[in-house]
N, C-alpha and C positions, 0 to 999 in steps of 0.2 A: 446280437444284431438284431433281434426283434424290436429291442428297446431304441435302438436308433431309428428305424423306421417309425415306429409309433411316436416318438419324439419329434421327428420330423413332422409327422401329421398335426400333432399337438402345437407345435410351433408356428406352422401355417395358421392354424385357427386362432392362435393367441397373438402372435407378432406379424402375421402377413407374409412369413419367408420360412421355407423348410430348411435352411441352413445358415447359422451366422458365423461359421468360423470360431465360435467361443472355444477357448482351452479344453472344456471337458468335452464339448461334441468332438473337437478334434481328436483328442487322446482317446476317445471311445472308438473312434474309427480306426485309429493307428492299431488299437489293441485288437480289434477285430481282425485287421489284416495281418498282424503278427501271428496270431493263432491260426488264421486260414493258411499262412505259409507252414506253420508247425504241422498241421493236418495234412497238407497236400506235399511234404517233403517225400514222402514215401512213394510218391510217382514219378520222381526225379531219379533217375539211377544213380547220380554220383553224390546224392544226398540220403541215400537209404540207410546208412550206418547208424548202429546203436548209438554210438558218442556222439555224432551230429544231432540226432534227434534229441537226446538228453540235454545237452548245451542248450539246443535252441529252445527247449521247454522252460529252463532256468531263465533264458533271457525273456521269453515270452512272460513268464510270472513277473518279472521286475517291471516289464512295462505296465502290467495292472498294478502293481504296487505305485510305480509312479503316477499313474493315472488316479488314483485316490489320494496320495499324500500330497505329490507335487501339485496338481491341479486344485484341490482344496485349500492347502496351506501357503502355495508359493506363487502361484500364477492369479491373475486377476481376471474377471469376466463376469458373466451372468450367474454363472454356477459356482461361485467362490463363496465358501463358507468360513471364512478365518475370523477368528476371533481371539484377541490376547497374542500371545508370543508364539514365534514359530517353533514348531516340535523338534527339529533338527537342523543342525547348521549344515553348511556346504561341506565343512569337514567330515561329518559323518557319513554323508552322501559319497563323497571321494573314497572315503575308506572301504566303505560297503562295495563300491565299485570294483578296487583293488583286491578286496577278499574274493569276490566272485570270480575275478580273473585268474588270480593264483588257485582257487579250487579248481577252475577248469583246466589250467596248466597240470596240476597234480592228478586230475581224473584221466587226462590225456596221456600223461607217463604211465600210470598204471593200467589204463587201456591198453597201450601199445605193448606194455611187457607181457600181460597175460592172454590177450586175445588175438593179435597179430604175430601167430607164429607161422 
């Protein structure tokens, strides 16, 4: 969060604008908002459960991974540092999403079996 604010101040001095909707800036803001949601989930009565918090933590971590790899190697913009080949194909990304979904389903089944009695 501090990095986004300081980056905006620096961008205003360098480019004459605080925000440029660059993919890196946008995904950094999305990551902040996702983690703010995770932190504030405990305040919403329907979202206080252990399983929901753990699953949202995994999704929030995946947003950080996408912020680094997705923006640096797949999206173009002011903050794109791509050089050479892409490090992962779209198939690897789809397989990762499917594996995380399967992990979430299995975790929920185990959670329902042992904790919801």
